N, C-alpha and C positions, 0 to 999 in steps of 0.2 A: 503492499499498501505505501510507504515513503515513497518509491521511486513514482507511483503514479502522481502522488502529489507533487513533488518535485518537477515533475513533465508537466502537471497542469499550471504552476506557478512560471516556472520558464517561460513555457506558451506565451500566457498572458502578459508576461514582461517584454519579450520579445515584440508584442503586438504594440505594449504600452497602454495596454485594456488595465484598470484594476478595479473593473466591476463584470462580472458576470452572472446569471441568473439559470435557474433551474426551473423550466418551463412545465412544474407539475411533476408528476411521481407514478410509478406504477401504482393501479390502484386506484388512484383519484379521480379514473372514471369509469370504474367498472361499477358494475349496479350491488355489488356487494359492498360497497366503502361504508366506514363507518367511521365516527369522530374518533375512537379509539387508535385508528389507523392515523390520523392524522395528528395525534398526539404523540402514537409512537415513532411517528418520523420525525417529528421537533425534536423528538430525544435522540435519534441517532445523526439526525441532520447539524445539529448545533454544535457538538466539538469538530466536526470536520470545518464548518465554514470559520471557527473561532481558530482553529490552527490556518487557513487559507488565510486568514488576519491577519495574523499575528506576521504571515509574511509578504502583504502587501496587495493580495487578492482577494475581494471583497465577494461574497457568495451570496445571493439573493433568490428570492421565488418571484415567480412571475403567474399574476393568476389569470385563472380562466372563468367561466361563469358557473363549474361544478362547487368552485371553493365557497359560496356564495350559499351552500345547500344549507340549511339550516336542522341538524336532527340534535336530537338531546336536547342541552340549556344554550347552545353556540352555532354562531357559522363555520363552517370550517376553518375561514380565513381568519377569525377572529381566534380558533384555537392556534394559527401558527403564530400570529402576531404575540398572542399571549405566552404561550410557549417554546417559543426557539428563543436562542442565545441572542442577546440585543446586537451582535455580530453581525446577525441575519439581514440582512434588508431585502424591501419589498418595491418590486416591479410593479406597479398598478396598472393595469390594460383596459384604460378608457373603456374599452368596446366589451370587452366582454363582461365588468362590472355591471356595464347597464345592460347587456345579454341576463345578468344573471339577476336582475331587478333591484340593483342598487345604484347608489348617486355615488359617482366618481370622486366629487368632491369631497364629500364626506367619509370617502375612504381614504382618500390622501392624508386630510386630515389629523384622521384617524392613527395612521401608521406612523405619521410625525410626532403625535404625541407622545407615540409609544416608548421612543427613546431616540437619543443625538444619533443624526445622520442614518435614519432607516429605509429612508426614499430619496437618493441620488438620482436615481434614472425613473423617468414616467413614459409607459406606450401611448401614444396618442393615438388615437383613433375614432373614427366619428361612425354616428348610425343613421343613415339613411331608412324611411320606410317605406314601403312599397305596399301597392295593392294585395291585396288578397292575406290582409295581416301579416306580411312578413317583414323582415331587416335583412339588411345587407350592408356590409363595410362602403365606405365611403370617403371622399378628402375631408380632411382637417377644415373646418369650421363651414362645409358643406351641408350637415346632416341635422340632428335636432339636439348633440348634445350640448350642457350650456358652457360653453365655453371661456366666456368670462369668468365663473366662479371656479371652473375647473384651473383654469390658471392661476388666479390670485390664490388658488391652495397650492399650488406648485411654487408659488411665489413665496408664500409665507412658509414651506415646507425646506425650501431651501432646494429645490430640486434644480441639479447640475445637468444634465441632462435630459431633451426634451425628444426623445424616440419617435421618427414618424412610422407608422408599418402599416400594411394594408396584405391581410391574408389573402385577400380576393377583392374583386371590383369588376366594374366594366371599363374602364380606361386604361390606355399603355400605364405599367408601373411607373416611367417616368413622367409621362404627362399628368399622374396621378399625384406624384411626389410633387412637383410643380406647383399644382394648386396648391398640398399643403402647404409646402415652405411660403407661398404668397400669401394664403390666409394667416398664417401664423405670425410673419411680418407685420399684416396689417393688425391683427391684435397686439402687437407688442413683444412678440418674441424674438431675441434676434439671434 
């Protein structure tokens, strides 16, 4: 394991990348997921993240909609925020929080309140509603998310990296990125 850890650190240092994140874990998308699985994951993930943080590589957790599932007394994302070591940061994905029924700005605020430097990066994606009550990803600032409130939460949380991502969409990816970037500049993000 030490060799894998050292290789991971060396790789990220070579790229000049001090933040990396895990986009879910085995079991988080399966039908038999339990709150205890998230508690167990937090317990296993924390020492790994802490060891990497000591070497200058900070490991986070990237949410999807599933983490907003509520079983027992908490949402699964609450369990991770509360039970992971403070060296674990959280990469809130604005689209997936919304798809899970949450408010992205409220979750950014919650993560920021949970400890120092726990939200250095945010995934910015917008959501457009289309006929037949379906949703789809669209360019940042072109959909239905409350960008003034989201960006204010990001500023208050001292987010360093605004990561525009689009998993799918109707436009060419580069055209999509250009629109998102222009819209973010108009909203005051440089």
